[in-house]
C-alpha positions in Angstrom: 39.1 108.2 144.7 41.0 106.9 141.5 40.0 103.6 140.3 42.3 101.5 137.7 40.8 99.5 135.0 42.1 97.3 132.0 40.1 96.5 129.1 41.0 94.1 126.3 40.1 93.7 122.5 41.3 90.4 121.9 40.5 91.1 117.4 41.0 88.7 114.5 44.4 90.4 113.9 45.5 92.5 116.9 45.1 92.6 120.4 45.9 95.7 122.5 45.3 96.5 126.1 44.2 99.9 127.5 44.8 100.8 131.4 42.8 104.0 132.5 42.8 105.9 135.8 39.7 107.6 136.6 37.0 108.5 138.8 34.0 108.0 137.7 31.8 111.1 136.0 34.6 113.2 136.8 37.8 112.7 134.5 40.1 110.0 133.3 43.5 109.4 131.8 44.9 107.0 130.1 48.0 105.2 131.5 49.5 102.6 129.4 48.3 101.4 126.2 50.1 97.9 124.8 49.1 96.1 121.3 50.2 93.0 119.9 49.8 91.2 116.4 48.9 87.5 117.4 47.0 87.3 114.2 44.1 85.0 115.8 42.5 84.4 112.8 45.5 83.0 110.6 45.1 79.9 108.6 41.5 79.1 109.4 39.8 76.9 106.7 36.4 76.0 106.1 35.8 74.1 108.9 36.1 77.2 111.0 38.7 76.4 113.8 41.4 78.6 115.2 44.5 77.1 114.7 46.8 76.0 117.0 49.3 78.2 116.4 47.7 81.5 116.6 45.9 80.1 119.8 49.1 80.0 121.3 50.4 83.5 120.3 47.0 84.4 122.1 47.1 82.9 125.2 50.7 84.0 125.7 49.5 87.5 124.9 46.9 87.3 127.0 48.9 86.1 130.2 51.3 88.7 129.6 48.6 91.1 129.8 47.4 89.9 132.9 51.0 89.9 134.4 51.1 93.7 133.8 47.3 94.8 134.7 48.2 92.9 137.9 51.2 94.8 138.9 50.0 98.3 138.1 47.4 98.1 140.2 44.0 97.1 137.6 41.4 97.0 140.2 39.0 96.0 137.3 39.7 93.7 134.4 37.4 93.7 131.3 38.8 91.5 128.6 36.6 90.8 125.3 36.9 89.0 122.0 35.4 90.0 118.5 34.7 88.1 115.1 37.8 85.3 115.0 36.6 84.3 118.7 32.7 84.8 117.8 32.7 82.5 114.7 35.2 80.1 115.8 33.8 76.4 116.0 36.2 75.7 118.6 35.4 78.7 120.4 34.8 76.6 123.5 37.8 74.8 123.2 40.1 78.1 123.1 38.4 80.6 125.9 38.8 77.5 128.3 41.7 77.8 127.5 42.2 81.3 128.2 40.6 80.7 131.1 42.7 78.1 132.5 46.2 79.3 131.2 46.2 83.1 131.4 43.8 83.3 134.2 41.3 85.8 132.0 37.6 85.3 131.6 36.5 86.4 128.3 33.4 88.2 127.2 32.6 87.4 123.3 30.8 90.1 121.7 28.4 89.3 119.2 28.3 91.6 115.8 25.9 94.4 117.4 27.4 94.6 120.7 31.0 95.3 118.7 29.2 97.8 116.5 27.5 99.4 119.7 30.4 99.7 121.5 32.8 101.3 118.7 29.9 103.9 118.3 30.4 104.5 122.0 34.1 105.3 121.5 33.3 107.8 118.4 30.1 109.3 120.0 32.1 110.7 122.9 35.4 111.9 120.7 34.4 113.2 117.6 32.1 115.9 117.3 29.6 114.2 115.0 25.8 114.0 115.7 24.4 112.4 112.6 27.1 110.0 111.0 27.9 106.6 109.6 30.9 104.3 111.1 33.2 102.2 109.9 35.5 99.4 111.9 37.6 97.5 109.7 38.9 94.3 111.7 41.4 91.5 111.0 38.2 89.4 110.7 34.8 91.5 109.8 33.8 94.8 109.4 31.2 96.9 111.0 29.4 100.1 109.4 27.0 101.7 111.5 24.1 104.7 111.6 24.5 107.4 114.3 21.7 110.0 114.5 21.2 113.0 117.3 24.5 111.0 118.7 22.3 107.7 119.4 23.0 104.2 117.6 20.3 103.4 115.2 21.5 100.2 113.3 24.3 98.2 112.1 25.5 95.8 109.4 28.4 93.4 109.9 30.3 91.8 107.3 32.4 88.8 107.8 35.3 90.4 105.6 38.6 91.8 107.0 42.2 92.6 106.2 43.5 89.5 107.3 40.5 87.3 106.2 40.5 88.7 102.7 44.2 88.5 102.4 44.2 84.9 103.7 41.6 83.8 101.1 42.4 86.1 98.0 46.0 87.2 97.9 48.5 84.8 96.9 50.6 86.9 94.5 53.3 89.6 95.6 52.9 92.4 94.6 48.7 91.2 94.0 48.2 90.4 90.0 45.9 92.1 88.3 43.3 88.9 88.3 43.5 88.5 92.2 42.9 92.6 93.1 40.3 92.4 90.6 38.6 89.6 92.7 39.2 91.2 96.0 37.2 94.3 94.7 34.3 91.7 93.3 34.3 90.4 96.9 33.9 93.3 99.0 31.8 94.8 96.4 29.3 91.8 96.3 29.6 92.1 101.0 27.7 95.8 100.6 25.8 95.7 97.8 22.8 95.4 99.8 23.7 97.8 102.4 20.9 100.2 101.1 21.0 102.7 104.1 24.6 103.4 103.5 25.2 107.5 102.7 21.0 107.9 103.4 18.9 109.1 106.1 20.7 112.2 106.4 23.9 111.6 107.2 26.4 112.2 105.0 29.6 112.0 107.2 31.6 108.9 108.0 34.0 108.3 110.9 36.4 105.2 111.0 38.2 103.5 113.5 40.3 101.0 113.8 44.1 100.1 113.1 43.1 99.6 109.7 41.9 103.2 109.6 44.4 105.0 111.4 47.2 103.2 109.5 45.8 104.8 106.4 45.8 108.2 107.8 48.9 107.8 109.1 50.2 107.2 105.0 48.3 110.1 104.2 50.0 112.1 106.5 53.0 111.1 105.7 52.6 111.5 102.2 51.1 115.0 102.4 54.1 116.4 104.8 51.3 117.3 107.3 52.8 119.2 109.9 50.6 117.6 113.1 51.5 114.2 114.6 47.9 113.9 115.7 45.5 110.9 114.2 42.8 111.6 116.1 40.3 113.7 114.1 42.6 113.6 110.8 40.3 113.5 107.9 41.5 112.2 104.2 39.9 111.9 101.3 38.6 109.1 99.0 40.5 110.6 96.2 43.6 110.2 98.3 42.8 106.7 99.4 42.4 105.5 95.7 45.8 106.9 95.2 47.4 104.7 98.0 45.4 101.8 97.0 47.3 102.4 93.3 50.7 102.6 95.6 50.0 99.4 97.4 49.0 97.7 94.6 52.1 97.9 92.7 54.6 96.9 95.6 55.6 93.9 96.9 54.9 93.4 101.0 58.9 94.1 101.7 58.7 97.6 99.8 55.6 97.9 101.6 57.0 97.9 105.5 59.3 100.6 104.3 56.3 103.3 103.7 56.3 105.8 106.1 53.3 105.5 108.1 53.0 101.9 107.5 53.6 99.8 110.5 55.9 96.2 109.3 52.9 94.0 110.6 50.2 95.4 108.5 52.4 95.5 105.3 50.5 92.4 103.9 46.7 93.0 105.0 46.7 97.1 104.2 45.6 96.5 100.9 42.7 94.4 101.6 42.1 97.0 104.1 42.2 100.0 102.0 39.8 98.2 99.2 36.9 97.9 102.2 37.2 101.3 103.2 37.4 102.8 99.6 33.9 99.8 98.4 32.1 101.4 101.3 33.3 105.4 100.9 32.2 104.7 97.1 28.5 102.7 97.7 27.6 105.4 100.5 29.2 108.6 98.0 31.4 109.5 101.2 34.0 112.5 99.9 36.2 112.1 103.2 36.4 110.1 106.4 37.2 111.9 110.0 39.8 109.1 111.9 38.8 108.5 115.4 41.7 107.2 117.7 38.8 106.0 120.1 37.1 102.8 119.7 35.6 99.6 121.1 38.1 99.3 123.6 36.9 103.1 124.7 33.5 102.1 124.2 33.7 99.5 127.0 35.6 101.7 129.3 33.0 104.5 128.9 30.2 102.1 129.6 32.2 102.0 133.7 33.3 105.2 133.8 29.8 107.1 133.0 27.6 104.2 134.8 24.2 105.1 135.4 23.8 106.6 132.0 22.1 104.8 128.8 23.5 105.4 126.8 27.0 106.0 128.5 27.9 109.2 126.5 29.3 112.5 127.5 26.9 115.6 127.6 29.1 118.2 126.1 32.3 116.3 125.0 34.8 119.9 123.9 34.3 121.0 127.2 34.5 117.4 129.4 38.1 117.5 127.2 38.7 120.8 128.3 38.1 120.2 131.7 39.7 116.4 131.5 42.7 118.1 130.1 43.1 121.1 132.6 42.5 118.4 135.6 45.2 116.3 134.3 47.6 119.2 134.4 46.6 119.9 137.6 45.4 123.5 136.6 44.4 126.2 139.2 40.3 126.3 138.7 39.5 129.4 140.5 42.6 131.2 138.5 41.7 129.8 135.4 37.9 130.3 136.0 38.4 134.4 136.6 40.5 134.4 133.7 37.9 132.8 131.4 35.5 135.4 133.0 37.3 138.4 132.3 38.4 137.2 128.7 34.8 136.3 127.7 33.7 139.5 129.0 35.8 141.8 127.1 34.8 139.5 124.1 31.6 140.8 124.6 32.1 144.0 125.0 34.4 144.3 121.8 31.8 142.4 119.5 31.2 145.3 117.3 35.2 145.6 116.9 35.7 141.8 116.2 33.0 141.1 114.5 32.9 137.4 116.0 30.5 134.8 117.1 29.8 131.5 119.4 32.4 129.6 117.8 35.0 132.2 118.6 33.9 132.8 122.0 33.7 129.1 122.9 37.2 128.8 121.7 38.2 131.6 124.0 36.9 130.3 127.0 38.5 126.7 126.3 42.3 128.4 125.7 41.3 130.3 128.8 40.9 127.3 130.9 43.8 125.8 129.4 46.2 128.8 129.5 48.3 127.6 132.4 48.8 123.5 131.2 52.2 124.4 130.6 53.2 125.1 134.8 53.2 121.1 134.9 56.2 121.0 132.9 57.9 124.1 134.5 57.1 128.0 134.9 59.6 129.5 132.6 58.2 129.1 129.4 55.3 127.5 130.1 53.2 129.2 127.7 55.5 127.2 125.0 55.1 124.0 126.8 51.6 124.5 127.1 51.2 125.0 123.2 53.5 122.0 123.0 51.0 119.6 125.1 48.0 120.7 123.0 49.6 120.0 119.6 50.8 116.5 120.7 48.0 114.7 122.4 44.6 113.9 121.0 41.9 116.8 122.4 38.8 114.9 121.4 35.5 116.8 120.1 38.2 119.3 118.7 39.2 119.3 114.9 43.0 119.6 114.3 42.4 123.7 113.2 40.5 124.2 116.3 43.0 122.4 117.8 46.0 124.6 116.6 43.9 127.9 117.5 44.1 126.7 120.6 47.5 125.9 120.8 48.3 129.3 120.0 45.7 131.2 122.2 47.8 129.3 125.2 51.1 129.9 123.2 50.5 133.9 122.9 48.6 134.1 126.6 51.3 136.1 127.8 53.7 137.4 125.2 55.4 137.6 121.4 54.0 138.5 118.4 51.7 135.8 116.7 53.7 134.0 114.1 51.1 131.1 112.7 53.1 130.3 109.2 54.5 127.1 111.0 51.4 125.4 111.2 49.3 127.6 108.7 48.4 124.5 106.3 46.0 123.5 109.2 44.4 126.7 109.3 42.3 129.0 107.6 43.7 132.5 105.4 41.6 135.0 108.4 43.1 132.5 111.4 46.1 134.6 112.2 43.9 137.5 112.5 41.2 135.4 114.6 44.4 134.3 116.8 45.7 137.6 117.5 42.7 139.4 118.4 41.4 136.2 120.9 44.9 136.1 121.9 45.2 139.9 122.6 42.1 139.2 124.9 43.0 136.2 126.7 46.5 138.3 127.6 44.8 141.2 128.9 42.7 139.0 131.1 45.8 136.9 132.1 47.5 140.1 133.5 44.6 141.5 135.3 44.5 138.4 137.7 48.2 138.6 137.9 48.7 137.6 141.2 45.7 135.2 141.4 43.2 136.5 144.0 40.3 137.7 142.1 41.1 141.5 142.9 39.7 142.7 139.6 35.9 142.0 139.7 34.9 142.8 136.3 35.0 145.2 133.5 33.3 147.7 132.1 34.2 148.9 128.3 34.2 152.2 126.6 35.0 152.4 122.8 35.6 155.7 120.5 38.7 156.3 118.6 40.4 154.2 121.4 39.4 151.3 124.2 39.0 152.0 127.6 38.6 149.3 130.0 37.4 150.3 133.6 38.0 147.6 136.2 36.0 147.1 139.6 38.0 145.9 142.2 37.8 144.9 145.4 41.2 145.9 146.9 44.5 147.7 145.4 44.9 146.4 142.0 47.9 148.6 140.6 50.1 145.9 139.8 47.5 144.0 137.6 46.7 147.4 135.9 50.2 148.3 135.3 51.0 145.0 134.3 47.5 144.7 131.6 48.3 148.3 130.4 52.7 147.1 129.5 50.9 143.9 127.6 48.7 145.9 125.2 50.7 145.9 122.4 49.2 143.1 120.8 45.7 144.8 121.3 47.0 147.5 120.1 48.2 145.6 117.1 45.5 143.2 116.7 42.6 146.1 117.1 44.3 148.6 115.4 43.5 151.1 118.6 45.1 152.2 121.5 43.8 151.0 125.0 43.9 152.2 128.4 43.1 150.0 131.4 42.0 151.9 134.5 40.6 150.9 138.1 37.0 152.1 139.0 
């Protein structure tokens, strides 16, 4: 039975709601997402009090979020607040008002809890084992160390994009003096974090709206062909170039910068300086962006209830299965196509020379090859590729996701053409895709009637390739269709192929 859960992250700058439909330990799907820039930490002075205007904006937004959850059948709601509420001297008053006026009882996360749930979001969505993580919020920045996919330690600094902007920036565009003060202030906060970039972890992953926005700016500047932010990587040098561009622009000019939401135009420079400082301090050459974070971490605690810590054991396999289930795949048919594909792959290893990585991708593509049927039968190979290229597939790099999309695209017919997305691929990937797609195509036609009539395959290799199919009935249709679809194999491997029944 599917359950519905809502998770709210009330941050210093932005508040977000996600609604997830899920079957515990089995599958889940994002059903809705809403964000609103309430700027709760705006105008906080030396007395540490939340101001009336921001509080009222937050309460009004929470009232709307609650109504949305009630009308959409949410059975459980998890509202969580972070640094702005955590540090406010009038915190009790604000929480009481939210409960009375919006009907929500908020959990206020301490700094380590905030870092921990962010860690869960990244650890369950990126294929990283040993890495540092950074989350730049409006009021604070968390840096976390993960080793062996386990939470090791974290530090929270009371600097965020909104807080720094409020306190340090009054000129527009920013003056040289204020920019230097901004850099100095951030550097001072991380000067004593001497474990950054050490402990055998040299990868950095980032979460949160500031980092996703910087990634979007970089994607637009590069004319990157994919619209995906999750798993996108950008370099420290590229970030430095973006900072130079931002510091010379007025807030109004920044609002027109491709990739930058207008409600972050005044805050993005401070956030970018925080990120650049951490990357320099830890000697990180690039950052990998996660589309998941604290909200998803809170969700995983419910989805994987009973696990400690709540980590998916195999991110890649789970998310392939999750995507397949989302689009109502035919599990028995997909499993047989996978089995036949991998049998061909293993027996033809002497010809293609590929290893476990290619084998894994082929197996995943086999499970996903028919997801386009959720759109329609005609051109379902194209529909499937579109789905793979236009939604995050946690655990996979963009290169891997593009390879999977091309394997799905060419599982039925067509000559391989990767020119549109070649910039995401490596030079030898078109050949790799052609050889793997040829095997997937043969397996698909050997399972033509989706009745598993072809039980197993035996491959004989000489100047040509002969495939002997062991069947449990008449497989004339399957063998005929596979033979007439063997042209891609001939092009990819440079050998003729013949398929016969045992």
